C-alpha positions, -999 to 999 in steps of 0.1 A, spaced: 348 -9 741 348 -41 761 344 -41 799 375 -45 820 382 -79 836 387 -64 870 357 -61 893 335 -33 881 304 -22 902 289 -4 872 291 -35 851 276 -57 878 247 -32 881 241 -32 844 241 -70 842 216 -71 871 194 -46 854 195 -68 822 187 -99 842 157 -83 858 146 -70 824 149 -106 810 128 -121 838 101 -94 835 100 -94 797 90 -131 798 56 -116 804 57 -103 769 75 -132 753 50 -158 766 20 -140 752 35 -132 718 28 -166 700 -3 -176 720 -24 -144 715 -30 -151 678 -38 -187 685 -62 -178 712 -80 -153 690 -83 -174 659 -88 -209 674 -107 -203 707 -125 -169 701 -130 -179 664 -120 -145 651 -100 -138 619 -64 -130 612 -69 -93 613 -83 -95 648 -54 -117 658 -30 -92 644 -47 -64 663 -45 -84 695 -7 -86 691 -2 -52 676 -23 -30 699 3 -35 727 29 -19 705 6 9 694 2 17 731 39 17 735 43 41 706 19 66 722 36 65 755 73 66 745 74 103 749 59 101 784 83 73 793 113 93 781 102 125 798 95 107 831 130 90 829 147 123 822 128 144 847 122 121 877 147 94 871 147 60 852 142 40 883 107 54 888 99 47 851 109 11 855 89 6 887 58 20 872 63 -1 840 65 -33 860 33 -25 878 16 -20 844 30 -53 832 13 -70 862 -20 -52 855 -19 -61 818 -12 -98 824 -39 -99 851 -66 -84 828 -55 -108 800 -60 -136 826 -96 -125 832 -101 -124 794 -91 -160 792 -118 -169 817 -145 -157 792 -133 -176 762 -169 -187 755 -180 -151 750 -158 -140 721 -165 -102 720 -162 -95 758 -131 -117 760 -115 -100 730 -122 -65 744 -107 -75 778 -77 -89 759 -72 -56 741 -74 -37 774 -48 -60 789 -25 -56 759 -28 -18 762 -16 -20 798 12 -43 787 23 -19 760 25 10 785 45 -12 808 69 -21 780 74 15 771 83 25 806 105 -5 814 125 -5 782 132 33 781 139 33 819 164 4 818 183 19 788 185 53 804 195 38 837 222 16 821 237 45 802 236 66 834 255 38 852 283 31 826 284 63 806 275 73 771 308 61 756 295 25 762 259 32 751 261 6 723 271 -20 748 242 -10 770 217 -13 742 232 -46 731 227 -61 766 192 -47 769 183 -61 735 198 -95 744 176 -96 775 145 -87 756 149 -110 727 163 -138 749 131 -135 768 112 -137 736 131 -168 725 125 -186 758 91 -172 764 76 -183 731 80 -221 737 71 -217 775 40 -198 766 29 -224 741 36 -252 765 16 -235 793 -12 -227 768 -15 -263 758 -15 -275 794 -33 -248 814 -51 -227 787 -48 -190 780 -58 -180 816 -32 -203 831 -4 -190 809 -14 -154 818 -13 -162 855 24 -172 852 29 -141 831 15 -118 858 38 -133 884 71 -128 866 72 -89 867 65 -92 905 100 -108 908 115 -80 888 98 -54 909 111 -69 942 146 -71 928 148 -36 912 137 -18 944 171 -26 959 192 -11 931 203 25 935 190 48 908 208 75 888 203 113 890 176 128 868 178 162 851 148 180 865 158 216 857 171 212 822 153 229 793 133 204 772 124 210 736 92 195 722 94 158 715 89 164 677 119 186 675 140 158 690 125 132 666 133 155 637 170 149 645 167 111 646 139 101 622 161 85 596 178 64 621 144 55 636 131 45 601 158 19 598 148 4 631 111 5 620 118 -13 587 139 -40 603 112 -46 630 87 -57 604 106 -90 599 106 -98 636 70 -88 641 60 -111 612 77 -140 629 62 -132 663 26 -129 651 24 -153 621 52 -178 622 32 -203 643 1 -198 621 22 -202 590 35 -236 602 0 -247 613 -14 -237 578 12 -259 561 8 -288 585 44 -286 598 56 -294 632 79 -275 655 60 -242 651 70 -231 686 106 -231 676 103 -201 653 108 -175 681 135 -198 696 154 -199 664 151 -161 660 160 -155 696 190 -179 694 205 -160 665 197 -127 680 213 -134 714 243 -152 697 252 -120 678 246 -98 708 269 -119 730 297 -123 704 295 -89 687 278 -65 710 309 -43 710 309 -37 673 287 -5 671 310 12 696 341 -1 677 333 3 640 302 26 640 265 20 640 258 26 603 282 0 591 269 -26 615 233 -18 605 240 -22 568 255 -56 572 227 -67 596 199 -56 573 214 -76 544 214 -108 566 178 -101 578 166 -98 542 181 -132 533 164 -147 564 130 -134 555 134 -145 519 142 -181 531 111 -182 552 89 -170 523 105 -194 499 107 -224 523 93 -258 512 100 -275 545 101 -265 581 139 -268 585 145 -241 559 119 -218 575 136 -222 608 170 -214 593 154 -183 579 141 -174 613 176 -179 627 191 -157 601 165 -131 607 175 -131 643 212 -127 633 203 -97 612 179 -80 635 202 -83 665 225 -53 662 203 -28 644 187 -13 674 219 -8 694 237 4 663 212 31 655 206 38 692 243 46 696 241 71 668 210 87 684 228 90 718 256 109 700 231 133 684 215 147 716 225 164 749 227 142 780 195 156 796 176 146 764 188 110 762 157 94 777 134 115 755 154 108 724 156 70 731 119 70 738 111 87 705 137 64 688 121 33 703 87 44 691 98 37 655 104 0 664 70 0 682 54 14 650 67 -16 631 54 -40 657 21 -22 661 12 -19 624 27 -52 612 1 -73 631 -32 -60 615 -17 -51 581 1 -85 578 -32 -101 588 -49 -84 559 -21 -95 536 -23 -131 549 -60 -132 542 -55 -121 507 -23 -138 497 -14 -164 523 9 -164 553 40 -167 532 34 -132 517 40 -117 551 76 -127 550 80 -115 514 69 -81 528 96 -85 555 122 -91 528 113 -60 509 113 -37 540 147 -50 551 161 -41 517 146 -6 519 162 -2 554 195 -13 539 193 14 512 186 41 539 216 29 560 239 31 530 225 65 521 233 78 556 268 64 554 273 83 522 259 115 537 283 112 567 313 104 545 305 135 524 301 157 555 334 146 570 352 140 537 
């Protein structure tokens, strides 16, 4: 359902939340492509360690999604977002300190891991809090639109943040890039304190997190499988280009983010209009084609087209499945459900880094994107199976 053209305070508040999320999430986007370069080229560690440096932030996010959802439901999403932004600042600051010890590989890497853990906790709180806050502002009937705007902010930040991070890294080094990264969430924190929150549900009965996940795990598995393609681009696209001697490596996340945001802007209403499963099935097919093109590319242009198509495909899967999840749970469990649901995406991001690093060591960087192709196809099959199950249930 599209927003009305008349002035709408709820819409304005949602757009402001999305803008604050975009500015703050640049903290994540700037670090994504430069962490593996820093680990492999300056700390002289291998691809597995580079993958761990990227992926550990998402593993931290997985472990704290339940906490983030419970805090959002019980004490309000605004508190979750504020705490998350503070952890963003702490994580980037610790990573800055790691960059000052580049000559000592092990201490620097351990500090980097600590900073990435704080960053992962911050991402967990901010993302769940903003989603729950947005749905509380505009209502569950427009949850797909909320998730689309939130995702556009996140992946828009990744698209812009990647090249910015690489440019800052080349000019000021890793510590300099992290200093800018630490400043950005401060702007978000100052802005978000002025926005009124939404009421929590402190007295409602809360089942265990695992009982909530049991209702949504198939939808979550689709998000997990699609996330592998994006994680492969984020962690290894730059190294893939460097390995082949191609230029324009920094444009990988830009191409992905451009396709991602384009679909969110033009078709963000589709999950609310035609249903999440139909949108997810079409999207996974496009993602699989994009990953296949990257794997099979013989020049950088074709690989960038594949990254763009991957962005087109990944764009609507999270809001499409998130809409279905919101419809499966009671209002006082939305934050918890969305936290558990988001953890499936974090699982993809957390495991792809180190596992893809092992695969790259054994079979080359291109094999990482073949794995992304296969997992997207598996996700497509699950989405089609869920559609058939729903049709049989209501047929």
